[in-house]
N, C-alpha and C positions, 0 to 999 in steps of 0.2 A: 851426497850428504847435505844436510840442511845448513844454511848459514845461520850464525848465532852471533848474538851481541850481548853485553853484560849490562844488567838494569839493577836498580834499587828501588824497593818499595817497602810497604807494609802488607802484612797478611791481614786482609779483610775479612775472611771468612775460610774456617777451617772445619773439615767433617772427618774426623779420624775413623769414623765407621766405615767410610767410603775411600779413606786414604787419599783425599783430594781437597783442594782449596783453592782461594782466589787471592791474588795479590793486586793491590791498587800501586801502580808506578809512581814514584815521586817525579817523573817527568811529564805525569798526565797521561791523558789518552785513557783508551779503555782497560777494564781489568783483565788480568791474564790469569788463565787456568793454570794449576800445577797438580802433580800427583805427589805425594809423600813418598820418599824413599824408604824402603823397609828398614834402613839402617838408622832412621832418625824420627820416628813417630813421636818420641817424648820430647825431641827437641824443639819442636815448632809450636808456637802458640799465635792466637789471634792478637793483633796489634803490634806483632813483634817486627823490627826493622830487618829486611832479609837483602841478601845479594843473590842473583840469579842469572842463568844464561838464558835469554829469550829465542826461542827458535820457531821459524817460520814454517808452518805446515800447512797442508790443504785446507784445513778448516780454521786457519788463524793462528796467533802466536800462542806458544805454549812456554811456560816456565820450567826450566830444568836446573839440576842442581842447586836447589835451592838451601842456602845455608843463612844462619841467623848472624847479623853482624856481630854479636857478642861472641859468639863461636869462632869468628875469624880472629877477634883480639885476643881471644884465650889461645888460641893456636901460636900465634905470633909471639906472646908473652911466653909460653912454654918453651918455645924454640929459643928465645933468648936466655934462656937459662939452662938450656942443655950443653 
């Protein structure tokens, strides 16, 4: 299994026709490729701040489990009223 770390950044480019995009990490460094998960194509947009897991692969780092920061806040808010 690949090692992963958590990162935060902004979606720099999003291509919904190919279900992929590129994230510019807040920590700097190279942009990170990601594929849009089938359950959330309408939830992501260019310029949005996201959290993601960075997995090192043979071809370089890839972002997985990309989630908008506002989505995280909304989930926490909903749990506090449950």
